[in-house]
Backbone of each chain as ProteinMPNN parsed JSONL, in Angstrom:
{"seq_chain_A": "MVERLGNRIREERNTYGLTQVALAEQIGVSRKTINTVENGVFIPSTPLALKIARAFGRTVEEIFYLVDEE", "coords_chain_A": {"N_chain_A": [[0.856, -1.2, 0.0], [0.696, 2.107, -0.982], [1.583, 5.14, 0.487], [0.375, 8.438, 0.541], [0.794, 11.959, 0.937], [-1.666, 14.023, 1.962], [-3.26, 17.285, 1.969], [-4.706, 20.272, 3.411], [-4.287, 22.776, 2.502], [-5.115, 24.475, 0.398], [-7.829, 24.793, 0.979], [-7.679, 26.067, 3.454], [-6.336, 28.395, 2.713], [-8.247, 29.577, 1.085], [-10.207, 30.005, 2.993], [-9.062, 31.971, 4.573], [-8.597, 33.835, 2.673], [-6.147, 33.993, 1.383], [-3.56, 34.327, -1.001], [-1.282, 32.195, -2.856], [1.113, 33.526, -2.998], [0.909, 35.36, -0.889], [0.795, 33.639, 1.312], [3.269, 32.416, 1.017], [4.929, 34.604, 1.499], [4.405, 35.075, 4.184], [5.469, 32.809, 5.357], [8.032, 32.631, 4.392], [9.091, 31.329, 2.21], [9.372, 30.31, -1.258], [6.842, 31.034, -3.753], [6.568, 28.923, -5.451], [7.302, 26.714, -3.904], [5.185, 26.606, -2.056], [3.173, 26.053, -3.883], [3.948, 23.511, -4.854], [3.836, 21.949, -2.546], [1.15, 22.19, -1.885], [-0.052, 20.966, -4.1], [0.721, 18.419, -3.741], [3.05, 17.556, -4.872], [5.491, 17.947, -3.727], [6.896, 16.895, -0.701], [6.82, 18.483, 2.324], [9.443, 19.56, 4.565], [9.735, 18.881, 8.106], [10.006, 21.332, 9.644], [8.999, 23.177, 7.732], [6.385, 22.239, 7.345], [5.367, 22.701, 9.883], [5.522, 25.501, 9.961], [3.713, 26.167, 7.961], [1.324, 25.177, 9.051], [1.203, 26.761, 11.347], [0.842, 29.244, 10.229], [-1.818, 29.205, 9.588], [-2.906, 28.978, 12.028], [-3.258, 26.434, 12.974], [-2.788, 22.926, 13.853], [-0.2, 20.65, 12.757], [-1.301, 18.177, 12.107], [-3.875, 18.882, 11.504], [-3.68, 20.081, 9.096], [-2.155, 18.456, 7.397], [-2.338, 15.074, 6.178], [-2.299, 11.488, 6.012], [-2.781, 9.684, 3.046], [-3.98, 6.717, 2.234], [-3.206, 4.565, -0.369], [-4.143, 2.0, -2.595]], "CA_chain_A": [[0.0, 0.0, 0.0], [1.508, 3.306, -1.101], [1.03, 6.256, 1.242], [0.558, 9.763, -0.037], [0.513, 13.004, 1.919], [-2.675, 14.987, 1.554], [-3.229, 18.511, 2.775], [-5.867, 21.163, 3.301], [-3.72, 24.117, 2.361], [-5.953, 25.303, -0.483], [-9.051, 25.147, 1.697], [-7.347, 27.068, 4.472], [-6.031, 29.66, 2.03], [-9.522, 30.163, 0.669], [-10.897, 30.465, 4.205], [-8.442, 33.218, 5.031], [-8.421, 34.748, 1.544], [-4.713, 34.142, 1.12], [-3.011, 33.772, -2.24], [-0.054, 31.433, -2.614], [2.171, 34.512, -2.778], [0.747, 35.901, 0.462], [1.191, 32.589, 2.251], [4.725, 32.266, 0.883], [5.555, 35.755, 2.174], [4.27, 34.863, 5.633], [6.307, 31.697, 5.812], [9.428, 32.882, 4.019], [9.532, 30.443, 1.134], [8.922, 30.768, -2.573], [5.486, 30.648, -4.143], [6.728, 27.615, -6.071], [7.295, 25.695, -2.847], [3.8, 26.501, -1.587], [2.434, 25.404, -4.96], [4.277, 22.087, -4.935], [3.322, 21.278, -1.342], [-0.299, 22.187, -2.02], [-0.442, 20.014, -5.139], [1.179, 17.084, -3.388], [4.243, 17.214, -5.649], [6.637, 18.022, -2.833], [6.591, 16.657, 0.711], [7.591, 19.487, 3.057], [10.193, 19.151, 5.742], [8.977, 19.107, 9.338], [9.901, 22.772, 9.949], [8.116, 23.853, 6.784], [5.017, 21.819, 7.655], [4.989, 23.411, 11.11], [5.321, 26.911, 9.621], [2.457, 26.259, 7.205], [0.232, 24.997, 10.001], [1.174, 27.919, 12.24], [0.302, 30.373, 9.455], [-3.277, 29.096, 9.635], [-3.325, 28.797, 13.411], [-3.667, 25.036, 13.103], [-1.718, 21.962, 14.102], [0.236, 19.964, 11.538], [-2.255, 17.098, 11.802], [-5.101, 19.467, 10.961], [-3.393, 20.524, 7.727], [-1.616, 17.342, 6.601], [-2.839, 13.753, 6.558], [-1.861, 10.404, 5.145], [-3.784, 9.132, 2.156], [-3.573, 5.365, 1.878], [-3.622, 4.164, -1.696], [-3.869, 0.595, -2.912]], "C_chain_A": [[0.889, 1.247, 0.0], [0.83, 4.443, -0.336], [1.349, 7.568, 0.542], [0.198, 10.779, 1.037], [-0.506, 13.978, 1.344], [-2.583, 16.233, 2.417], [-4.47, 19.345, 2.516], [-5.417, 22.606, 3.11], [-4.625, 25.007, 1.509], [-7.232, 25.738, 0.234], [-8.785, 26.233, 2.731], [-7.016, 28.417, 3.838], [-7.315, 30.359, 1.617], [-10.294, 30.718, 1.865], [-10.38, 31.825, 4.653], [-8.219, 34.225, 3.897], [-6.958, 35.005, 1.216], [-4.355, 33.579, -0.253], [-1.772, 32.943, -1.883], [1.101, 32.39, -2.308], [2.111, 35.044, -1.346], [1.181, 34.886, 1.509], [2.704, 32.397, 2.223], [5.451, 33.393, 1.604], [5.51, 35.588, 3.685], [5.28, 33.849, 6.145], [7.775, 31.915, 5.484], [9.974, 31.876, 3.028], [9.006, 30.985, -0.188], [7.476, 30.331, -2.828], [5.516, 29.245, -4.747], [6.674, 26.502, -5.025], [5.895, 25.514, -2.29], [2.976, 25.736, -2.619], [2.689, 23.893, -4.987], [3.799, 21.317, -3.707], [1.807, 21.121, -1.465], [-0.782, 21.141, -3.017], [0.055, 18.603, -4.876], [2.411, 16.628, -4.153], [5.465, 17.115, -4.746], [6.185, 17.792, -1.397], [7.445, 17.606, 1.541], [8.391, 18.868, 4.187], [9.334, 19.432, 6.976], [8.894, 20.593, 9.696], [8.946, 23.505, 9.018], [6.659, 23.502, 7.063], [4.513, 22.551, 8.9], [4.699, 24.884, 10.816], [4.006, 27.103, 8.875], [1.279, 26.151, 8.169], [0.091, 26.223, 10.898], [0.588, 29.131, 11.53], [-1.225, 30.379, 9.477], [-3.795, 28.938, 11.064], [-3.819, 27.394, 13.687], [-2.483, 24.181, 13.538], [-1.356, 21.297, 12.77], [-0.774, 18.893, 11.127], [-3.568, 17.636, 11.234], [-4.902, 19.907, 9.515], [-2.957, 19.345, 6.841], [-2.162, 16.015, 7.099], [-2.328, 12.729, 5.561], [-3.026, 9.893, 4.32], [-3.288, 7.752, 1.764], [-4.104, 5.015, 0.517], [-3.28, 2.708, -1.938], [-3.507, 0.457, -4.37]], "O_chain_A": [[1.732, 1.415, 0.881], [-0.367, 4.675, -0.5], [2.447, 7.77, 0.025], [-0.6, 10.499, 1.932], [-0.238, 14.669, 0.362], [-1.921, 16.242, 3.455], [-5.184, 19.147, 1.533], [-6.106, 23.54, 3.521], [-4.872, 26.16, 1.86], [-7.665, 26.885, 0.121], [-9.552, 27.185, 2.869], [-7.381, 29.463, 4.374], [-7.458, 31.571, 1.776], [-10.947, 31.757, 1.77], [-11.143, 32.704, 5.054], [-7.718, 35.326, 4.125], [-6.585, 36.109, 0.819], [-4.794, 32.489, -0.621], [-1.284, 32.988, -0.754], [1.955, 32.102, -1.469], [3.136, 35.162, -0.676], [1.854, 35.234, 2.479], [3.342, 32.236, 3.264], [6.474, 33.163, 2.249], [6.468, 35.923, 4.382], [5.864, 34.009, 7.217], [8.657, 31.446, 6.203], [11.174, 31.6, 3.004], [8.29, 31.986, -0.227], [6.966, 29.398, -2.208], [4.577, 28.47, -4.563], [6.059, 25.461, -5.256], [5.459, 24.384, -2.071], [2.176, 24.871, -2.264], [1.758, 23.101, -5.126], [3.4, 20.158, -3.819], [1.255, 20.056, -1.184], [-1.81, 20.501, -2.797], [-0.159, 17.699, -5.683], [2.782, 15.455, -4.096], [6.358, 16.299, -4.976], [5.224, 18.404, -0.93], [8.672, 17.544, 1.472], [8.059, 17.797, 4.697], [8.329, 20.137, 6.893], [7.809, 21.074, 10.022], [8.173, 24.356, 9.459], [5.793, 24.376, 7.022], [3.356, 22.971, 8.951], [3.747, 25.451, 11.353], [3.277, 28.065, 9.115], [0.344, 26.948, 8.102], [-1.023, 26.668, 11.174], [-0.085, 29.953, 12.152], [-1.848, 31.437, 9.394], [-4.997, 28.781, 11.275], [-4.691, 27.185, 14.531], [-1.341, 24.639, 13.586], [-2.104, 21.372, 11.796], [-1.065, 18.725, 9.942], [-4.292, 16.908, 10.554], [-5.879, 20.084, 8.788], [-3.349, 19.257, 5.677], [-2.419, 15.846, 8.291], [-1.974, 13.055, 4.428], [-4.125, 9.694, 4.836], [-2.296, 7.624, 1.047], [-5.3, 5.143, 0.256], [-2.221, 2.242, -1.518], [-3.24, -0.65, -4.838]]}, "seq_chain_B": "MNDDSKIEIADRLSRRRALMMPLMAVVFLSGQAIYAIGRVEAGSIIDQVKVTAWVAWALILLALLATGGGFLNSRAVRRLMDDESTRANRGRAYSVGFWLAMIVTIVIYGLTAFDTIAPRESLHIIVTIAVAGALVTFGYLERRDHRGG", "coords_chain_B": {"N_chain_B": [[7.056, 51.446, -1.032], [7.715, 48.367, -2.684], [7.157, 47.678, -6.14], [7.159, 45.097, -7.056], [7.121, 42.31, -5.008], [9.596, 40.572, -3.048], [9.041, 37.883, -3.217], [7.633, 37.708, -5.631], [9.566, 38.596, -7.431], [11.523, 36.615, -7.08], [10.026, 34.448, -7.941], [9.604, 35.033, -10.65], [12.253, 35.081, -11.606], [12.989, 32.495, -11.009], [11.335, 31.016, -12.699], [12.395, 31.819, -15.123], [14.955, 30.818, -14.898], [14.372, 28.082, -14.918], [13.713, 27.731, -17.547], [16.059, 28.439, -18.82], [18.096, 26.654, -18.004], [17.763, 23.999, -19.265], [18.054, 24.917, -21.864], [20.67, 25.884, -21.916], [21.927, 23.465, -21.571], [21.368, 22.196, -23.989], [22.71, 23.893, -25.763], [25.283, 23.506, -24.819], [25.654, 20.778, -25.377], [25.345, 20.834, -28.156], [27.503, 22.386, -28.825], [29.569, 20.652, -28.635], [30.106, 19.586, -31.043], [32.123, 20.971, -32.217], [34.332, 19.806, -31.173], [34.255, 17.321, -32.181], [34.613, 17.408, -34.896], [37.059, 18.354, -37.364], [39.837, 17.675, -36.548], [42.586, 18.597, -34.571], [46.044, 19.084, -33.908], [47.203, 17.61, -30.972], [47.999, 19.582, -28.189], [48.544, 21.795, -29.672], [48.082, 25.341, -30.29], [45.433, 25.894, -30.991], [44.192, 23.595, -30.074], [44.655, 23.823, -27.342], [43.165, 26.096, -26.771], [40.58, 25.184, -27.347], [40.284, 23.108, -25.456], [40.579, 24.522, -23.049], [38.414, 26.252, -23.245], [36.257, 24.463, -23.154], [36.603, 23.351, -20.596], [36.223, 25.64, -18.996], [33.578, 26.286, -19.685], [32.169, 23.964, -18.846], [32.675, 24.081, -16.078], [31.467, 26.505, -15.388], [28.78, 25.935, -15.947], [28.333, 23.878, -14.102], [28.711, 25.33, -11.76], [26.567, 27.105, -11.915], [24.457, 25.321, -11.735], [24.906, 24.32, -9.158], [24.677, 26.582, -7.517], [22.447, 27.993, -8.318], [22.473, 30.462, -9.448], [21.662, 33.935, -10.14], [23.111, 36.019, -8.945], [23.146, 38.753, -9.074], [21.079, 39.657, -7.657], [19.326, 40.416, -4.551], [20.225, 39.044, -1.331], [18.018, 37.993, -0.057], [16.21, 37.47, -2.132], [17.684, 35.594, -3.541], [17.789, 33.593, -1.645], [15.146, 32.8, -1.581], [14.945, 31.809, -4.136], [16.378, 29.568, -3.86], [15.191, 27.707, -2.175], [13.583, 25.164, -0.136], [12.197, 23.304, -1.929], [13.513, 23.731, -4.322], [16.105, 22.96, -3.646], [15.662, 20.268, -3.262], [14.994, 19.505, -5.87], [17.426, 20.039, -7.089], [19.005, 18.119, -5.894], [17.902, 15.819, -7.021], [18.595, 16.262, -9.649], [21.378, 16.1, -9.489], [21.535, 13.402, -8.897], [20.596, 12.226, -11.262], [22.617, 13.121, -12.993], [24.79, 11.765, -11.886], [24.091, 9.044, -12.349], [23.962, 9.027, -15.139], [26.642, 9.562, -15.703], [27.794, 7.241, -14.687], [26.649, 5.23, -16.312], [27.448, 5.983, -18.912], [30.205, 5.851, -18.588], [30.546, 3.108, -18.137], [29.629, 2.081, -20.562], [31.484, 3.181, -22.358], [33.779, 1.995, -21.389], [33.181, -0.655, -21.957], [33.189, -0.517, -24.725], [35.857, -0.302, -25.263], [36.773, -2.786, -25.576], [36.555, -3.311, -28.188], [37.534, -1.212, -29.629], [39.922, 1.452, -29.602], [39.661, 4.067, -27.347], [40.456, 7.288, -26.696], [41.657, 8.553, -23.58], [41.171, 11.289, -23.056], [39.035, 11.95, -24.759], [37.135, 10.224, -23.728], [36.692, 11.211, -21.122], [35.716, 13.701, -21.781], [33.299, 13.069, -23.093], [31.882, 11.756, -21.03], [31.632, 13.709, -18.952], [30.354, 15.786, -20.334], [27.852, 14.673, -21.051], [26.837, 14.0, -18.512], [26.711, 16.496, -17.18], [24.981, 17.928, -18.885], [22.708, 16.324, -18.693], [22.03, 16.622, -15.981], [21.417, 19.372, -15.895], [19.196, 19.537, -17.643], [17.393, 17.919, -16.239], [17.069, 19.366, -13.825], [15.949, 21.757, -14.82], [13.572, 20.749, -15.924], [12.23, 19.729, -13.637], [11.917, 22.054, -12.116], [10.306, 23.584, -13.818], [8.053, 21.968, -13.866], [7.248, 22.268, -11.229], [6.403, 24.882, -11.167], [4.067, 24.863, -12.494], [0.516, 25.112, -12.449], [0.245, 27.046, -10.629]], "CA_chain_B": [[6.635, 50.05, -1.227], [8.192, 47.828, -3.949], [6.119, 47.247, -7.044], [7.207, 43.642, -7.021], [7.686, 41.819, -3.764], [10.717, 39.636, -3.228], [8.457, 36.611, -3.645], [7.307, 37.79, -7.056], [10.829, 38.67, -8.164], [12.116, 35.268, -7.041], [9.189, 33.573, -8.768], [9.879, 35.345, -12.039], [13.619, 34.638, -11.913], [13.014, 31.041, -10.932], [10.74, 30.522, -13.943], [13.368, 32.072, -16.183], [16.041, 29.842, -14.704], [13.872, 26.77, -15.323], [13.774, 27.693, -19.014], [17.441, 28.625, -19.284], [18.957, 25.502, -17.71], [17.777, 23.026, -20.369], [18.565, 25.575, -23.066], [22.134, 25.871, -21.8], [22.356, 22.083, -21.783], [21.309, 21.937, -25.433], [23.814, 24.649, -26.372], [26.516, 22.823, -24.403], [25.745, 19.535, -26.156], [25.539, 21.184, -29.564], [28.848, 22.925, -28.97], [30.572, 19.583, -28.669], [30.395, 19.279, -32.448], [33.416, 21.594, -32.517], [35.398, 18.898, -30.748], [34.156, 16.063, -32.926], [35.058, 17.609, -36.274], [38.263, 19.171, -37.536], [40.891, 17.263, -35.605], [43.792, 19.426, -34.529], [47.163, 18.428, -33.231], [47.153, 17.753, -29.521], [49.019, 20.48, -27.679], [48.645, 23.006, -30.486], [47.4, 26.5, -29.7], [43.989, 25.72, -31.201], [43.763, 22.53, -29.168], [44.658, 24.361, -25.982], [42.021, 27.011, -26.65], [39.366, 24.366, -27.307], [40.215, 22.414, -24.168], [40.357, 25.531, -22.004], [37.036, 26.739, -23.388], [35.347, 23.424, -22.673], [36.754, 23.273, -19.137], [35.557, 26.817, -18.411], [32.143, 26.13, -19.94], [31.651, 22.922, -17.958], [32.744, 24.565, -14.699], [30.445, 27.546, -15.219], [27.476, 25.276, -15.889], [28.25, 23.199, -12.808], [28.544, 26.363, -10.721], [25.185, 27.597, -12.008], [23.582, 24.276, -11.196], [25.126, 24.194, -7.715], [24.308, 27.795, -6.78], [21.162, 28.526, -8.756], [22.659, 31.746, -10.108], [20.946, 35.085, -9.578], [24.016, 36.734, -8.055], [22.923, 40.197, -9.126], [19.917, 39.964, -6.832], [19.556, 40.497, -3.115], [20.353, 37.756, -0.644], [16.666, 37.509, 0.251], [15.658, 36.896, -3.365], [18.45, 34.366, -3.844], [17.39, 32.561, -0.678], [13.849, 32.309, -2.041], [15.176, 31.034, -5.364], [17.111, 28.351, -3.495], [14.552, 27.188, -0.966], [13.499, 23.73, 0.087], [11.815, 22.499, -3.087], [14.582, 23.86, -5.308], [17.235, 22.122, -3.203], [15.268, 18.878, -3.531], [15.129, 19.306, -7.317], [18.85, 20.011, -7.393], [19.462, 16.799, -5.463], [17.489, 14.84, -8.029], [19.409, 16.529, -10.841], [22.69, 15.501, -9.203], [21.369, 11.956, -8.982], [20.53, 11.898, -12.694], [23.965, 13.323, -13.523], [25.624, 10.664, -11.406], [23.761, 7.792, -13.049], [24.39, 9.174, -16.526], [28.1, 9.409, -15.711], [28.106, 5.815, -14.473], [26.245, 4.445, -17.48], [28.31, 6.338, -20.036], [31.538, 5.313, -18.276], [30.5, 1.661, -18.334], [29.509, 1.847, -22.003], [32.782, 3.491, -22.987], [34.712, 0.941, -20.985], [32.828, -1.84, -22.735], [33.593, -0.299, -26.115], [37.313, -0.432, -25.406], [37.051, -4.175, -25.98], [36.463, -3.384, -29.647], [38.253, -0.116, -30.26], [40.641, 2.318, -28.656], [39.071, 5.386, -27.126], [41.435, 8.081, -25.95], [41.163, 9.002, -22.265], [40.632, 12.649, -23.085], [37.706, 11.895, -25.379], [36.238, 9.543, -22.79], [36.328, 12.153, -20.06], [34.92, 14.745, -22.418], [31.953, 12.549, -23.326], [31.234, 11.465, -19.738], [31.279, 14.945, -18.253], [29.379, 16.532, -21.132], [26.528, 14.066, -20.931], [26.385, 14.093, -17.123], [26.356, 17.889, -16.884], [23.782, 18.259, -19.653], [21.584, 15.586, -18.113], [21.662, 17.258, -14.712], [20.785, 20.665, -16.194], [17.871, 19.277, -18.195], [16.559, 17.408, -15.149], [16.753, 20.474, -12.92], [15.022, 22.639, -15.513], [12.28, 20.062, -16.041], [11.583, 19.665, -12.321], [11.529, 23.415, -11.731], [9.154, 23.98, -14.642], [6.915, 21.192, -13.367], [6.814, 22.821, -9.945], [5.765, 26.176, -11.377], [2.754, 24.675, -13.118], [-0.642, 25.029, -11.557], [0.29, 28.087, -9.627]], "C_chain_B": [[7.14, 49.565, -2.593], [7.009, 47.437, -4.811], [6.035, 45.733, -7.082], [7.822, 43.207, -5.7], [8.835, 40.867, -4.074], [10.203, 38.283, -3.725], [8.213, 36.616, -5.146], [8.567, 37.867, -7.911], [11.474, 37.294, -8.222], [11.336, 34.313, -7.932], [9.504, 33.785, -10.244], [11.268, 34.833, -12.441], [13.734, 33.124, -11.907], [12.415, 30.41, -12.184], [11.731, 30.681, -15.094], [14.518, 31.065, -16.099], [15.618, 28.454, -15.175], [13.866, 26.624, -16.843], [15.219, 27.687, -19.496], [18.3, 27.38, -19.09], [18.938, 24.463, -18.83], [18.328, 23.625, -21.664], [20.089, 25.586, -23.062], [22.673, 24.473, -22.013], [22.387, 21.762, -23.271], [22.459, 22.656, -26.141], [25.15, 23.967, -26.062], [26.724, 21.555, -25.218], [26.053, 19.843, -27.622], [26.968, 21.67, -29.808], [29.926, 21.863, -29.045], [30.91, 19.154, -30.094], [31.753, 19.857, -32.85], [34.554, 20.634, -32.201], [35.395, 17.613, -31.562], [34.687, 16.196, -34.341], [36.346, 18.417, -36.278], [39.329, 18.867, -36.502], [42.097, 18.191, -35.692], [44.852, 18.683, -33.727], [47.085, 18.692, -31.732], [48.3, 18.635, -29.055], [49.198, 21.732, -28.504], [47.864, 24.125, -29.812], [45.884, 26.336, -29.808], [43.444, 24.665, -30.238], [43.666, 23.035, -27.735], [43.477, 25.304, -25.754], [40.726, 26.209, -26.516], [39.2, 23.685, -25.948], [39.908, 23.394, -23.043], [38.918, 26.032, -22.039], [36.049, 25.718, -22.841], [35.408, 23.318, -21.151], [36.016, 24.43, -18.468], [34.045, 26.688, -18.535], [31.533, 25.123, -18.961], [31.634, 23.401, -16.503], [31.681, 25.628, -14.429], [29.061, 26.913, -15.105], [27.291, 24.538, -14.568], [28.029, 24.192, -11.681], [27.119, 26.907, -10.734], [24.214, 26.579, -11.441], [23.688, 24.234, -9.676], [24.589, 25.384, -6.93], [22.933, 28.343, -7.143], [21.269, 29.883, -9.416], [21.968, 32.893, -9.384], [21.804, 35.961, -8.693], [23.819, 38.241, -8.052], [21.75, 40.627, -8.244], [20.27, 39.949, -5.349], [19.639, 39.1, -2.515], [18.973, 37.16, -0.372], [16.038, 36.848, -0.974], [16.377, 35.588, -3.698], [18.07, 33.246, -2.891], [16.05, 31.96, -1.09], [13.991, 31.458, -3.3], [15.858, 29.694, -5.073], [16.499, 27.717, -2.248], [14.382, 25.668, -1.046], [13.199, 22.909, -1.168], [12.881, 22.575, -4.173], [15.773, 22.993, -4.92], [16.917, 20.648, -3.439], [15.397, 18.57, -5.021], [16.591, 19.241, -7.718], [19.441, 18.651, -7.027], [19.101, 15.727, -6.477], [18.282, 15.032, -9.317], [20.803, 15.943, -10.664], [22.622, 13.987, -9.374], [21.337, 11.506, -10.438], [21.913, 12.039, -13.326], [24.898, 12.199, -13.124], [25.36, 9.388, -12.208], [24.131, 7.863, -14.531], [25.901, 8.977, -16.636], [28.483, 7.938, -15.569], [27.82, 4.992, -15.731], [27.165, 4.719, -18.66], [29.723, 5.772, -19.823], [31.586, 3.814, -18.563], [30.42, 1.322, -19.817], [30.847, 2.08, -22.693], [33.804, 2.416, -22.65], [34.444, -0.332, -21.779], [33.285, -1.722, -24.182], [35.088, -0.463, -26.33], [37.722, -1.869, -25.738], [37.109, -4.3, -27.495], [37.281, -2.304, -30.331], [38.949, 0.716, -29.179], [39.926, 3.654, -28.557], [40.021, 6.164, -26.221], [40.847, 8.538, -24.619], [40.528, 10.376, -22.308], [39.228, 12.678, -23.687], [36.69, 11.248, -24.437], [35.749, 10.498, -21.709], [35.408, 13.237, -20.6], [33.474, 14.281, -22.575], [31.214, 12.355, -22.007], [30.753, 12.747, -19.073], [30.218, 15.734, -19.027], [27.975, 15.982, -20.94], [25.989, 14.192, -19.506], [25.932, 15.512, -16.777], [25.062, 18.277, -17.612], [22.554, 17.573, -19.067], [21.107, 16.197, -16.81], [20.938, 18.579, -14.951], [19.363, 20.465, -16.716], [16.912, 18.806, -17.096], [16.127, 18.53, -14.214], [15.726, 21.413, -13.554], [13.626, 22.03, -15.607], [11.529, 20.071, -14.707], [11.113, 21.047, -11.874], [10.327, 23.889, -12.532], [7.895, 23.244, -14.192], [6.366, 21.831, -12.103], [6.12, 24.172, -10.097], [4.366, 26.032, -11.961], [1.675, 24.635, -12.068], [-0.638, 26.097, -10.494], [0.152, 29.479, -10.212]], "O_chain_B": [[7.004, 50.293, -3.577], [5.997, 46.937, -4.319], [4.944, 45.165, -7.136], [8.897, 43.668, -5.317], [9.014, 40.422, -5.208], [10.843, 37.626, -4.545], [8.541, 35.657, -5.845], [8.629, 37.275, -8.989], [11.92, 36.855, -9.282], [11.924, 33.464, -8.602], [9.652, 32.823, -10.998], [11.426, 34.223, -13.498], [14.478, 32.542, -12.696], [12.913, 29.398, -12.677], [11.882, 29.789, -15.929], [14.98, 30.538, -17.111], [16.418, 27.729, -15.766], [14.0, 25.516, -17.364], [15.556, 27.007, -20.465], [19.148, 27.082, -19.931], [20.004, 24.074, -19.307], [18.979, 22.941, -22.454], [20.721, 25.326, -24.086], [23.755, 24.303, -22.575], [23.324, 21.127, -23.755], [23.104, 22.084, -27.02], [26.026, 23.864, -26.92], [27.827, 21.285, -25.692], [26.903, 19.204, -28.243], [27.561, 21.403, -30.853], [31.052, 22.131, -29.464], [31.889, 18.44, -30.318], [32.443, 19.309, -33.71], [35.595, 20.637, -32.858], [36.4, 16.905, -31.628], [35.158, 15.221, -34.927], [36.674, 19.083, -35.297], [39.674, 19.716, -35.68], [42.56, 18.518, -36.784], [44.55, 17.764, -32.964], [46.924, 19.828, -31.286], [49.442, 18.454, -29.478], [49.921, 22.643, -28.099], [47.087, 23.89, -28.886], [45.147, 26.598, -28.858], [42.368, 24.83, -29.663], [42.723, 22.718, -27.011], [42.869, 25.309, -24.684], [39.88, 26.517, -25.676], [38.115, 23.687, -25.367], [39.069, 23.119, -22.185], [38.284, 26.212, -20.999], [35.106, 26.08, -22.137], [34.373, 23.209, -20.493], [35.28, 24.234, -17.501], [33.318, 26.958, -17.579], [30.512, 25.396, -18.329], [30.67, 23.146, -15.78], [31.07, 25.644, -13.36], [28.261, 27.313, -14.259], [26.21, 24.573, -13.981], [27.256, 23.935, -10.758], [26.534, 27.144, -9.677], [23.262, 26.936, -10.748], [22.676, 24.126, -8.983], [24.101, 25.224, -5.811], [22.325, 29.074, -6.36], [20.269, 30.413, -9.898], [21.722, 32.832, -8.18], [21.286, 36.593, -7.773], [24.271, 38.929, -7.137], [21.469, 41.818, -8.107], [21.356, 39.528, -4.951], [19.189, 38.118, -3.104], [18.795, 35.945, -0.452], [15.411, 35.794, -0.866], [15.749, 34.604, -4.089], [18.032, 32.08, -3.283], [15.841, 30.754, -0.963], [13.243, 30.5, -3.499], [15.905, 28.807, -5.926], [17.22, 27.246, -1.369], [14.959, 24.997, -1.902], [13.881, 21.921, -1.435], [13.126, 21.59, -4.87], [16.383, 22.358, -5.78], [17.807, 19.868, -3.779], [15.86, 17.491, -5.394], [16.957, 18.463, -8.6], [20.268, 18.104, -7.756], [19.899, 14.833, -6.759], [18.603, 14.059, -9.999], [21.348, 15.351, -11.596], [23.535, 13.37, -9.924], [21.977, 10.52, -10.802], [22.335, 11.182, -14.102], [25.704, 11.735, -13.931], [26.291, 8.738, -12.683], [24.564, 6.868, -15.111], [26.382, 8.308, -17.551], [29.388, 7.454, -16.249], [28.634, 4.172, -16.155], [27.61, 3.788, -19.331], [30.351, 5.278, -20.76], [32.542, 3.315, -19.156], [31.07, 0.383, -20.277], [31.284, 1.272, -23.512], [34.585, 1.985, -23.499], [35.376, -1.004, -22.22], [33.715, -2.702, -24.79], [35.536, -0.732, -27.444], [38.86, -2.133, -26.127], [37.644, -5.273, -28.026], [37.679, -2.462, -31.486], [38.59, 0.669, -28.002], [39.627, 4.289, -29.568], [40.34, 5.729, -25.114], [39.664, 8.874, -24.544], [39.491, 10.616, -21.69], [38.341, 13.359, -23.172], [35.537, 11.671, -24.361], [34.555, 10.58, -21.421], [34.443, 13.634, -19.948], [32.539, 15.006, -22.233], [30.052, 12.743, -21.88], [29.592, 12.85, -18.676], [29.292, 16.284, -18.43], [27.029, 16.731, -20.698], [24.803, 14.464, -19.318], [24.888, 15.7, -16.152], [24.165, 18.878, -17.022], [21.488, 18.179, -18.96], [19.904, 16.279, -16.564], [19.95, 18.873, -14.278], [18.436, 21.147, -16.279], [15.762, 19.242, -17.036], [14.954, 18.63, -13.855], [14.757, 21.814, -12.909], [12.624, 22.713, -15.397], [10.339, 20.382, -14.658], [10.026, 21.183, -11.314], [9.427, 24.527, -11.984], [6.81, 23.823, -14.143], [5.151, 21.924, -11.928], [5.331, 24.561, -9.236], [3.574, 26.974, -11.927], [1.891, 24.184, -10.943], [-1.436, 26.053, -9.558], [0.173, 30.464, -9.474]]}, "name": "protein", "num_of_chains": 2, "seq": "MVERLGNRIREERNTYGLTQVALAEQIGVSRKTINTVENGVFIPSTPLALKIARAFGRTVEEIFYLVDEEMNDDSKIEIADRLSRRRALMMPLMAVVFLSGQAIYAIGRVEAGSIIDQVKVTAWVAWALILLALLATGGGFLNSRAVRRLMDDESTRANRGRAYSVGFWLAMIVTIVIYGLTAFDTIAPRESLHIIVTIAVAGALVTFGYLERRDHRGG"}
């Protein structure tokens, strides 16, 4: 069973009205990195995942989750 | 207030870099035709110029791959251009370059059972293909990462 990392970044951005650029500015990474994490292309490091969650006032587990695929 | 934020500047430069890297690889590969045709005497002035030019070219391309370029920009912009996802893509590009070098080396070594291949030509081929492969890989991954955003 292959595990994939899902996330709720887009939903949270929409909730707070944040663009990828705005979120990237808050966290201190490039818009490209936000884009790749959001689209599941790139798995963030633990510090980056924590920063993303903190930007939304959430815990890491509330933003990221494992998607089991068969 | 800046018209373009550092994020936007880094984004624009990063997209440009993703286009330029594969292009430089193609130019680098195409330029090797100079070394394949018109044999000159080893050690001649022309030969020395050709070898020096290739060495400089290869080193510059490796430096650009390793650093990400953008030296005319602020440290903040360069840091954004070289953040986590870019470093991961660079790592994968290095991996591709390594495997290309290994495969080409093994092929050339195998060919020596049938024909003589000069060491200098062997090194030239191995490094050219490995460097070009790494540049193309990095450019491809960076362009992929910019999509959908």
